[in-house]
C-alpha positions as semicolon CSV with decimal commas, in nm:
position;residue;x (nm);y (nm);z (nm)
1;M;11,031;8,016;10,454
2;S;10,999;8,246;10,750
3;F;11,021;8,095;11,097
4;Y;10,720;8,300;11,210
5;R;10,505;8,192;10,919
6;L;10,555;7,828;11,003
7;G;10,458;7,887;11,364
8;L;10,539;7,660;11,653
9;F;10,296;7,420;11,807
10;L;10,302;7,334;12,175
11;L;10,125;7,046;12,340
12;L;9,958;7,169;12,654
13;P;9,822;6,959;12,943
14;G;9,506;6,779;12,843
15;G;9,617;6,743;12,480
16;V;9,521;7,099;12,378
17;V;9,732;7,233;12,092
18;A;9,815;7,604;12,091
19;Q;10,000;7,803;11,825
20;A;10,299;8,000;11,945
21;G;10,447;8,288;11,755
22;P;10,578;8,641;11,783
23;P;10,451;8,858;12,067
24;L;10,132;9,055;12,018
25;E;10,240;9,417;11,992
26;L;10,213;9,716;11,763
27;M;10,505;9,955;11,704
28;G;10,678;9,811;12,010
29;L;10,380;9,881;12,236
30;A;10,255;9,570;12,412
31;P;9,993;9,492;12,674
32;G;10,122;9,397;13,017
33;T;10,417;9,637;13,009
34;P;10,485;9,855;13,314
35;R;10,404;10,224;13,283
36;A;10,771;10,331;13,265
37;T;10,832;10,094;12,971
38;L;10,514;10,215;12,800
39;E;10,626;10,577;12,847
40;Q;10,962;10,497;12,683
41;G;10,791;10,332;12,384
42;V;10,551;10,624;12,347
43;A;10,839;10,876;12,363
44;R;11,021;10,682;12,088
45;L;10,712;10,739;11,870
46;G;10,702;11,113;11,950
47;G;10,426;11,103;12,212
48;R;10,398;11,180;12,581
49;L;10,145;11,006;12,804
50;A;9,893;11,220;12,991
51;C;9,752;11,002;13,270
52;K;9,471;11,041;13,521
53;T;9,432;10,806;13,815
54;S;9,079;10,699;13,896
55;G;8,918;10,881;14,187
56;V;8,712;10,570;14,264
57;D;8,981;10,301;14,252
58;P;9,351;10,398;14,265
59;R;9,446;10,073;14,088
60;F;9,319;10,227;13,763
61;A;9,469;10,500;13,547
62;E;9,377;10,614;13,198
63;C;9,645;10,758;12,971
64;T;9,619;10,920;12,629
65;T;9,856;11,054;12,367
66;V;9,910;11,099;11,996
67;L;10,198;10,919;11,824
68;P;10,317;11,151;11,544
69;H;10,633;10,955;11,453
70;A;10,491;10,608;11,388
71;P;10,700;10,397;11,148
72;D;10,412;10,375;10,899
73;G;10,378;10,756;10,878
74;R;10,030;10,757;11,031
75;R;9,929;10,972;11,324
76;W;9,806;10,711;11,572
77;S;9,605;10,797;11,882
78;L;9,660;10,586;12,192
79;L;9,433;10,524;12,490
80;A;9,595;10,308;12,758
81;S;9,411;10,164;13,057
82;L;9,654;10,081;13,335
83;V;9,584;9,839;13,618
84;D;9,827;9,833;13,910
85;G;10,075;10,034;13,702
86;S;10,080;9,809;13,392
87;A;9,906;9,834;13,055
88;A;9,595;9,616;13,072
89;I;9,438;9,759;12,755
90;L;9,594;9,956;12,471
91;L;9,361;10,102;12,209
92;L;9,527;10,252;11,903
93;T;9,333;10,428;11,629
94;A;9,443;10,579;11,298
95;P;9,292;10,680;10,964
96;F;9,304;10,421;10,684
97;D;9,150;10,392;10,342
98;A;9,025;10,052;10,226
99;K;9,342;9,964;10,031
100;E;9,569;10,060;10,323
101;L;9,360;9,850;10,560
102;V;9,393;9,540;10,340
103;S;9,770;9,589;10,323
104;F;9,795;9,642;10,701
105;R;9,583;9,335;10,772
106;E;9,794;9,123;10,534
107;E;10,112;9,246;10,704
108;L;9,977;9,151;11,048
109;T;9,858;8,811;10,921
110;G;10,197;8,744;10,761
111;T;10,371;8,821;11,091
112;L;10,124;8,687;11,347
113;G;9,955;8,403;11,159
114;R;9,597;8,335;11,066
115;P;9,352;8,530;11,284
116;N;9,002;8,450;11,401
117;L;8,755;8,647;11,187
118;R;8,434;8,804;11,318
119;Q;8,196;8,988;11,089
120;R;7,880;9,188;11,142
121;A;7,690;9,398;10,891
122;D;7,908;9,708;10,930
123;Q;8,208;9,573;11,124
124;E;8,492;9,328;11,068
125;S;8,738;9,206;11,335
126;F;9,053;8,999;11,309
127;E;9,170;8,854;11,639
128;W;9,493;8,688;11,752
129;I;9,519;8,525;12,095
130;R;9,825;8,381;12,265
131;A;9,989;8,356;12,604
132;G;9,706;8,536;12,786
133;K;9,709;8,829;12,543
134;M;9,473;8,931;12,267
135;M;9,516;9,162;11,967
136;R;9,214;9,267;11,765
137;L;9,211;9,469;11,444
138;T;8,863;9,616;11,396
139;S;8,730;9,814;11,101
140;R;8,388;9,970;11,076
141;R;8,219;10,182;10,816
142;G;8,032;10,479;10,953
143;D;7,943;10,823;10,826
144;G;8,091;10,729;10,488
145;R;8,436;10,672;10,644
146;L;8,643;10,374;10,754
147;K;8,717;10,363;11,128
148;V;9,010;10,139;11,227
149;S;9,136;10,039;11,570
150;V;9,384;9,794;11,716
151;S;9,312;9,667;12,068
152;L;9,575;9,490;12,275
153;L;9,467;9,325;12,603
154;Q;9,655;9,157;12,887
155;G;9,416;8,894;13,021
156;D;9,574;8,824;13,359
157;L;9,567;9,192;13,461
158;L;9,197;9,209;13,379
159;D;9,123;8,872;13,542
160;R;9,298;8,980;13,861
161;L;9,050;9,266;13,901
162;G;8,754;9,033;13,939
163;K;8,933;8,811;14,190
164;K;9,036;9,105;14,408
165;D;8,686;9,252;14,397
166;R;8,525;8,921;14,504
167;Q;8,750;8,872;14,808
């Protein structure tokens, strides 16, 4: 049996039980990482970040790139939203057919554990949450094609924005 498949359970204050497991990341790219670390991970995958700082609020920057050397052979696109120099949101998109999507989802589930499932008429999302981070695999049918994205969010970076704005 794999250690990750068993999962660890932690007892939190108030008797709440939370599942622990491997970090939420894709191809070594994880939310919450500083820009320099993100740039290194992107370079390893054959990309180079092109970033623009917000003209309205200098805490924000938006970075994009294509990752031509992903381990799975896909050409992933990356959109990274940085807050105070760290990755608050990573959005990765790539083409999949239905069979590839099932295999990818099973691989993630085998590594990360059972996800929360959300379904709408034309959209399906699988969501993992742990340690203030969220990973969501979303697939949607549109224009006769399958659109797939993986979102990675760092909750405390996003939460900090609201607190700073209310002060």
